N, C-alpha and C positions, 0 to 999 in steps of 0.2 A: 392446580394448589399445588409448589412444590411441599416435600415431607420431609420432613427429619427427622433423625435417633438419633440422638445423641447414646456413647459408650464409653469404658476406658478403649475401647482400641481409638475410638475417635478424638478423646482427647489425647491421648499416646502419639498422633500424627499432628493433629494441630501444635500440640510442642515440638515436633521435630521439624514441621513446617516454621515453626516459628525460628531456630534456632539454624535451620537454611539458609533460611531472609539472615537472619546477624553475619552468618559464613560471609555471606554473598555481601554485603556490605560492605564487612572489612577487606575482602580481596576486591570493593572496588578501586580502580585507581583510581587516585587526587589528581586536578586539572592538571592539566599540561605532562602528569607522568604518563609512560606507554605502558599498556597491557602487556602482563607475561606471556607467554607463549603458551601456554597451558590454558590461560583465561579467551584465548579467542578462538582457541577451538571448543570449549566448553559453549561460548559463547557460539560460536557457527553453531555447534549440535545441536545447542535450546531452540535456535532460529530454524535449525533446519526441519526439526520436528512439530516444533506449531507450524508452523508453513504447508507440510505435507500435513497435520493433521485438519486443519483447517479446510485443504484443499479435497480431503477425500472424504470429509465430512460433507461437506454442503457442494461440491462441484466434480468432481469425477471421482469414482473409486477402481481397483483393479480387481476384479475377479478372475477364476481357472471352474470350466469344466472340469469334473471332476464322476459322472457318468454318463451311461449311453441311453438316459432319459429323450434328450434333441438330439439323437442322431437321429437322417441325417445333415440335420440343418446347423445343427454345432457339435462338433465329437469330440471325446474324449481328450483333455489335453487341449484345444482352444483356450487361448487367454484372452480374456473382451476391461474393454473399458464399457463402465455402465454409470451412467449421466445421469447426477441427482437432478438438476436443473432440467430434465424433460417434463419433471412432474410436478416441481418443486423439492426441495429438500427435507426433510423429514429433521427439525428440532433435534437432536437426542435424547433421547426417554433416560438413559442411565450415564449421565456424563461423567462423571468417574470409573476413567478407564483406562487402562495398560494401554502408549502410544501403540496401533501397526495391530493391537491382537483381538480378535472377536468377541467371544466368551470365553474363553481359553489360555492361559499363558502361554507364553510358547517355552520348550524344554522342561518347563521344572513340572507343567499340569497345574492343576488347580483354574476359580476363576478369573479371569483377568480384571473383575468389576467391581463396585464394591455400590449396594443400594444403598448408600447411608441419603443421598440424593434421587429423590425421582418424581419426573415431568413428566406431563399430560403431554396427550398427544397435540402436536403444534406442526404446521407444515408449513417453509416458505411458498411465495407464488410461482410459478414454475411457469416455460414456456407453453406447454398446455397440456392434455392429459389423456389417461388411457386409451388407446382405441384398441379395434380388433386388428390382431397378429401382430401388437406387440412382444417381443420381446421383453419380459419384466419378470428382475430381481426381485423377490418377496423373501419373507421371515416365514417359516414353515408356520402356517399358523393351528396346523394339529402334535407341536411337538406338546411334551408332555415334560418335562424337565424341569419341570417350575424357572425356566429361569424370564426374563422381563422380557418383554415383545424384542426390542433391538436388539436380544443378544440372543434370540430363538437362531437356527440356522439359517442359512442360505438355500433358497430355489431358485432355479430360473424355468421358468415357462412361455409355454408364448399364451398372451386373454387370447379367447374363442367369445368371452364375452363378457360385456362389459355391462354396469348397474342399468337396470330395468330392460334389458334383454327378455328374451323368454330362448329357450337353446331345449333343445331337443336331440337326442342320438340317433339313427333308423341306417340298419344293414353298416354299421363302419360310418356313413355322411351325418356331416353334423349339419344342422338345421338353426338359423338364428332369426330369430322372427318372423319362419317363415321361408328363408331364400338360403338358399346352396352358401355353403363355405366353402372357399375352394380351397384346400388342402395346399399348405406352401410344397415348392420340386422336389423339395428333398426327405420329406417327412416320408415314412417308413414302417410297416406294419409288420406284419408277424405270415409268413406263405407256410406251404408246406409244399414240398419240393420229392418229388422223388426221381429215382436216378436208373441207370441199366446197373448197378452197384459200382459205376464211376466215381470218387469222388472230388472234389474240387481241389487247382493246384493249388500252392500258394498264392501264385501272382494274381487267380482268382479270387482268393482270401485278403490278400492284402487289397486287391481295389476296390474289392465289393466291397468291402470290411463285414464281412461275418463273422469276426470275433466271437458273439455274443450268438452264434445258430448252435444248435445240438442234434448230434446224429441219434436219430430217433431207431432204425439198424441198419443193416446193412443200404441198403437202397432209400432209404428215407430219411427228409431229416427236416425240422421245420428250423425257418432264415428269418430274419428279420432285410425286409430290402424295400425299398422304393418302389413307387408301379412300373418306373421305365426299368430299374435293375428287373424286375420279374418278369416285362415282357423280353428283353435279354436271357436271360435265363432260358427260357421256354425256345429258343433259336440253338442250346445250344445240341447236340448230337446223340450228348450220351444222356440228358432230363426227360422224360418222360412224361412228366405233368408237372406246372404248380399252377395250387389253387391255393390263393385264400383266406388262412383262419379264419371264420368270424363265428361271434356267441350269438344262436339264433335267435328272433324274440324271445321272448318269455319264457326264455329261460332265466333261470335264479341263479348270481354270481357270488359269493361268500364276498365280507369287506370293502362292497358296492355303497357306494351313501345312497339314503340315509343310513344304510342297515335294515331297514325293512321288506324282510323274502316278501311281504304280498304284493311289492311293486313290482318284483320280475325283473332289476336290471340286471343289466351288466356294459363290458365296459364297450359295447359293440352296439349295445340299443339302449339306451340310458335318456330318462324325463317324458314328459318335461315339466324344466322348474322356469319360475321365474327367476331374476339375480334379483336380488335387494336392489331401493337405491333409497339416500336420502333425501329425505321429507314425507317420503310415498305411503297413503298408510295400506295396508293388505286388511281382508278379512283373515282371522286366525279359529282355526279347530281342530279338531283331531284329525283331521286325512293330510292337514300339510304341514302342522306344528313339527312333526319331527324335521320337517329341512328346515325352517327356519329356528330350532328349538336351540340350535347352537349362537350361532348371531342373538338373539335375544338376551337369551343366559350369560353367558363366557363373551362373547366380541363386546358388548353394550351395555354389560353389569347388573344385571338384571336378577333381581327372584324368581326364578320361574318355577312353577309346581303340576300338576296335574291331580287330578281329584274327580273321579268317580264320574272322566270322560265331560270337564270343565278348565279353563286353563286358567291360571292364578297366577298373574302378574306382578311381583311387589303388593302381594297380601291379597289382589283385585281382583276378581273375576272380571278376563277378559276375553273379548271376541274379535277384540282388534290390536296394529299393534304399527306404531308408527317409525323407520328404521331413522338413525340416530347416525349414518355411515353407509358409502357406497359400499357394493364390493363387487366382484370381478369371478372369473370362471375360469382355471385356467388350466390346458392343456401341454404336454410334452408330446414334439413330433414325435416319437416314436412310440405311435398310438398300443401299442401294446407290452410293451415294455417304461410304462413312468408312471411311477406312484403321483396322483393330480387329483385334479376338481373330481373327479366321477367318483375315486377315495375316500377325501376327507372333505368335500361342498367345500364353502367360497372363503375366500382368499377376503379379509377385512381393510379398505383403504390405511388404516395405520400401520398394517403387515408392508405397504409398500414400499421397495429398496431405491429404486430404481429403474429404468428404461439401457437396455446391453444395444449399444450403437456401433460397437467394431471390433472386429479379434485385431490384436498386435500382433498376440505370437503363438506359432501353433507346434506341438510338439507331439510327435509320433511315439507311446512306446513304445510297443512292437515291432518298430522300425531298427534295420541295421545300423551302429553308431553313424553312418556319412549322411545316413537320411531318416534322419528324428527329425531334423523340421520344415514341414510341409509349408516352401516357400510359397506358394499360389496361395494363403490363406491369410497371408502376413498383410494386414491394412484393411480387407473388406470388411463391406459393412454387410451387418447382418439383416438377414433379408426378413419381407410381413408379411402374413397371408391377407388375403380380400375375399370382397362377397364375388361371389357369380356376378 
């Protein structure tokens, strides 16, 4: 149910709208009268804005990759088209907003939307559902800026686990329902590289995209590499060793979901976790409430308390819970340089924006002027991960 809040600002805007509408009708040409030059331009601009807004809201929208969390599958500077119809377009939850702005006004700053009208979560029928390996754009669920769901920051990650899956990571290898999840060919992770003291040439740095690497000493580096690139470096005369940096099993890493040190989880050894599925009822107790606390309380809008070892939901002691939404587990392809579900948990279905389908432009910031466009990436489809 939409909620309305009446204020003097709203009344002022309504009066301004009526005034604008009146001016529009006064300027409206009479039958047989030709439109003025300026009126034709105004009509064309209004039509273009409305058409573009409908297209980007319900069909397809352009996004840019700003961070290296999906390297080297998706690169910083890739421009993507994201399909809204693949999973079904989400009806705008905050419909009063400035065209083409997400949550902040261009140039001037400040909010680009008004919360006078709020619409609940609704999604139109789509062509399919989220599958393992899809590159998905979603609103970051861990954001605490107080913005509405559809105005939270947009993130893009790869869907590793869908609702109903059991997921576990052991020594960097992901398993879904007991089966190996095969990493995308271009996914990368952290390696410790030891050389004879020789650095890497500009050509190697550019070709292997070693921009986010770190030199630890005269002959030691931490580099983010694909498995093929790691093997290539092992063949360099100046390279003595290339070893994967892996957090060992049993080591507790700070900031890992669900933030319980007794689980001893880290980036490379995580889980097992069951990913919530709509309509499925599970037992809840002190052993698993930490994993599902945010889904039950924040995402599904229940009052949740924990008192004396008991779980109280909406004022009643509960030993089980039935989920109202589907959830997903997202990970970046840059496994050691990605803030993803290993840090902040599941992504609810009402946060899903769409599916990244292809790259229409790619821009290399670090390249020289004549080499900034990555011509080989233009109009490339985005690869999916698979099960082995």
